[in-house]
Each structure stands twice: as structure tokens, then as C-alpha cells.
N, C-alpha and C positions, 0 to 999 in steps of 0.2 A: 294583312291588307284587307280592305273592305271588299265585299263581294262585288264582282263586276256584273253578276247576273241580277236582274230585276224582274220581279213577277208583274203580271199585268196590273193587279190592284195597286201594287206599290208604285208602278209607273203613273197610274192615274192620279195618285196623291202627289207624286213629285212634280208633275206638269203643273199643279196649282201652286206649288210653293217656291219654284225657282226657275230661272230661264233655262229651257232646253232646246236643242235642235234635234228633231227626230228624223232619222234617215232610214228609208225604205230601200233595201238592196234588191228587191225582186225585179222581175222583168217589167217593162213598161205597161204590158197589157194587164198583168195581175194588179199592179199599182193603180192603173185606170179603173179597174172594176171595184175598187174600194181600199182605203188605206187609213192609218191613224190620222186624226185631225192635225194639220199643220206639217205632215210628214213630207220630206223632200225625196224624190226618187234619184238614187245614184247607182244605177245597175252595174256601172263599170267596176265597182268594188269587187264584183264577182268575175266579170268577163276579162279584165286586163291580164294579159300575159306578160310576165316580166322576164327580162334576162339579167344576168348578173355581171355583165360587163360594167366598167365604171360609168359609161354613158347610159346604159340601161337602168342602173340603180339611181342615177341622178334624174332620169326621166321619170322613174317611178315616184320619187319624192315630189318633184315639181308638179307632176300630173295631179296627184292626190292632195297636195297642199292647195293647189288652185281649186280642185273640185270640193273639198271641204270648206274653203273660204267662200266659194260660190254658194254653198248651202247654208252659210250664215254662222260658221263656227269661228269665234275670235279668241277662244281661250277662257272666256268668262262663263260660257254656257256649258251644261253637261250635254255630251253627245250620247244619243240613244240610238242604237242600231237594231234593226229587226230583219228577219226573213220570214218565210211562210211558216215553217215549223223547224225544229232543231235538226231534223234529219232529212229534209226535202231539198235543201239548197246546198248540199255538200259543205255546210259550215260557212256559208257566205256572210252571215252577219258577224261571225267571229273573224273573218277575213277583214271586215271593216274595222273590228276592234284591234286586230294585229296592226294594220296599217296606221291607225291613229296613234297607237302605242309607239310604233317605230318612228313616228313624226314628232313624238313628245307631247301629245295632247294631254292635258292634266286630268280631265274628268270624262270618263267613259262608261256607259252602261249598255248591256246587251239584254234585249227583252227575252226572258227565259220562256220558251215555248212559242215565240214569234207571233205573227199576226193571228194564227189559229187560237193562241191562248187569249189574246186581246178580245177577239170576237166571241170566243166561247164564254168569256165573262160578261158578255152583254154590253161591253163598253162602246162608245160611239165610233162609227166608221163613216168616212166621207169620200166623195168623189172630187171635192173641191181641190184645185192645185194651187199651193201657196206661191207667192213670189217672194223668195227670201231676200233679205237685205244682205248684199255682198259684205263679207268681212275680210279683214286681213289676218291671215292664218300664219302664225309664227312657228317655224320648225326649229326644233331642239336637236342639233347635230348629234350630240352624244347619245341620244335615244336610239339612233340607228344602229347602235352595236348589236341589237337583236336581229339584224338582217345580215346573213352571211352569204358570201359568194361561192362559186364553184371551187375556186382555189382553196378557200378555207376549209370547205367540206373535204376536198381531196386530202389536204393535210391532216384532217382527223382520222381518215381511213387507217386502221391499224394502230392507232394511237390509244394506249390504255388509259382508262379514266374518263374518255368521252363516250357517251352513248349516242350513237347514230340511230335515230328512231324513225322508222318507216311506218306510217299510219294508213297506207293505202288499202283498198279493198283486197280481199284474198286472191282474186284472179291475177291482180297486178303483182302481188308479192311473190306468188309462185312462178311468175314469169309466163303465165298463159295469155295475159293481155297487157298492152303497153299503156292503156289509158282508160278513163271512163268514157271517152268519145269514140271508142271502137278499138278492137284488138290491135290493129296495125296502124294506128294513128301516129305513133312515133316509130322511128326505125329500129329501135332496139327494145327487147323486153327483159326484165330482170330486176336486180336490186343493186344499190350501192354496196360494195363489199363491206362485210362485217356489221351490217345494220341488224338491229333487233326490231321485232314487229309487234305492234299493238294496233289492231284495226280501229280506226277512229270511232266507230260505233260503240267500242267498249268503254268510252268515257261516259256513256249515257246509259240510262235503263228505261224500260217501258213503264209508263204509269197509266192510270185511267184517263188522263188528260193528254196523253201523247208522250214522246220521249223527253226526258229531262236529264240533265247532268247528274252524275252520281255525287255522293258526298265527298268531302276531302279525303276522309279515310279510306273510302272505296277506291278512289282514284289512285291513292298512294299504294293501296294493295295491288291494284292492276300494274302499276309501275314496278313494284317489287318482283313481279313474276319474270321481268326481263332485266332485273339487276339495277333498276334505277331508283335511287333514294333522293330525298330532298336536296342533298348537296351535290348530286351527279350533274355535271354539265351535260346538257341534252341538246343535240342538233337535230332538229325535225325536218322531214320532208314529206311530200305527198306527190301530186302531179303538177299542180300549180299554186299551192299555197293555201287552198281553202280548207280542206279536211285537216291539214296541219294546223291551221289557225284554230279550229275547234279544239284540237288537243292542246295547242298553246295555252288557250284560255283555261282549260281544264287543269293543266299542270301548274299554272301561275296561281290560279284560285286555290289549289291544294297545297301550296307552299313550296314548290320546287323552285329553287332560287335562280339558277342559271339556265334559261331556256332560250335558245335562239333558233332561227328558221333559215333554212336554204330555200328562199322563195322561188327561185327559178325551178327548183325541184325536178322531177323526172322528165317533164317537158323539155327542159334545157339539158340535163345530164345525158339523156339518152341519145341527143342529136350531135353530141361531140364524141367521135370515135376514139379520141385520145384519152377519154376518161374510163377508168375500169368499171366493168359491171360483173356481177355474179349472175349466172344463168341457171336455168333448171329448177328442180325442187330444192328448197333450202336444206331439207334433210339429207338429200344426196350430197350437197356441197359439203356439209358438215362431216359426213361419213368419210368423204375423200380428203378431208383436211384442207379444202379450199377456203373455209370460213373460219374466223376466230371463234 
């Protein structure tokens, strides 16, 4: 597959060559302080909390098809999404990539290094707010197979061959905190039973210019540490689908063929007492035989 990630200099060239719609996922204040020329601010890419009921999934698709259409995406343009830097927005630009992929949009790029990379390269920044021409955004229903609900995730628990991959921060994985928004934001702390863990930061490495995604081989090596190969079906989750989107992009770029996401993630799972969870330290759970 072609690389989803695009460097600042490559993007500067692309903008001269073909029609693009640039989408800034940052909060309105950051956007207002300066953004890429022509960029449209769609902060809801990051903030929207989804549920995986049929109504919730339908609302998610309708909401973002409308938002992306309003930003000017018709299918002809390349969608370019960015955040401040790759590690400051919990993977929010990648969440935009995931949403567009889930809706079936054909051409998507993520600015590698985000706004920081663009400004560090001395490329133009503006405060001008564009008025995009509203476009008709077509949804491709079968593309939505990468979006899984709680029922599908529950069916995968204990099923050999499917890797349930938790990419949350370590305090959430060990059951010390329920969310990035505070320890007790959700009613329950812990993990989906049988999940393996790769903290989302591990898909990236520090460089002189800031965090950047690891190479394809490095990402496959990280996956191998938890038994994931390019042919393993992977069901991702985090808290609300942002950090998992960062990992989704990394795995897809590295050639892992079947990657899906439980977008409702821990925010939804932890609030349903009928859904099983594993609590306490993962090592303790393994010793007592509670985890596979």
C-alpha cells in the first residue's frame, strides 16, 4: 500500500499538484492562533464519543460524513489530516484517518509530525479562515467492516487466533486508572479479558524533530512481541478510539492485513456491568490462570 504518512515538504509539493482538503483536528484556539493555509478546523474528530449500538454507529457515520462533506471532501480531493505533533493529541489526526477509512474515503494522508513539523520546516502559516465549498460525501458501506461493536468484541474474548490489542497508557492497562481524563472517570478499571498490550507510544520513536512513526519492520517487531503477525486478525481498543487509531495507522502501514477497531473502547465497555473485565495487575491475573 502507499504510505499514509506524508512529510511537511512532501505535503507542500502535493498541495501545488492536486486538489487537497486539509483538516486541522486541534482545538479552535490552537487553530485560531495559526494553521496551514486553507485548513478547515474539525475538532470533533477528536472529541466525539461513540457508542456501538446500531443507532450509535449510524450516528457516527452520518455525523462524520456530514462534517467531511462540509469541509469540502467529495472523493476527488486528497484528504490531509493533522494534529499538533504525533504524541500531543492522543493520536487525533490518526482518528481522522480511521474515520475516513471507515467511511470508505479513497485518498487520505496524515501529516507526519503534525503542525510542529510544518512550522519547523518554515512553511507558511495563516490565521485566515477558509469558507469551504460544501461537497456531497459518499459513504461506502462495506468499508465499515473495520468498525466493530461490543458484541463482536465480546465474541472475540477467548477465541484463539484473534488478537485483542489494548494500546492504552500503562496506568490504564494495569487497572490503576480508568481513563486519560482521570482515574475514576469510568465506573470500572481494568482490561478486556485476554487482551495483549502494546502502549501506543511504542509505534513511534523520538527523533531530533519530535516523535515519528517507526519503520514497517520495527512495527512488525513490536507486534511480534505479543504474538501478532501480518496475518493475525487484530481487534484494537483504547479509551475512545484515538490512541487505537494511531496504532491502526501504524499496523496498516506495516502490512498487517486485518485490523479492526472497537471504537466504543473502554469508555463504553467499562460502563456496561454485563461485560467481563480483568482487574488488578496483569501478571497476577496470569499467575492465577484468569487470563489466557
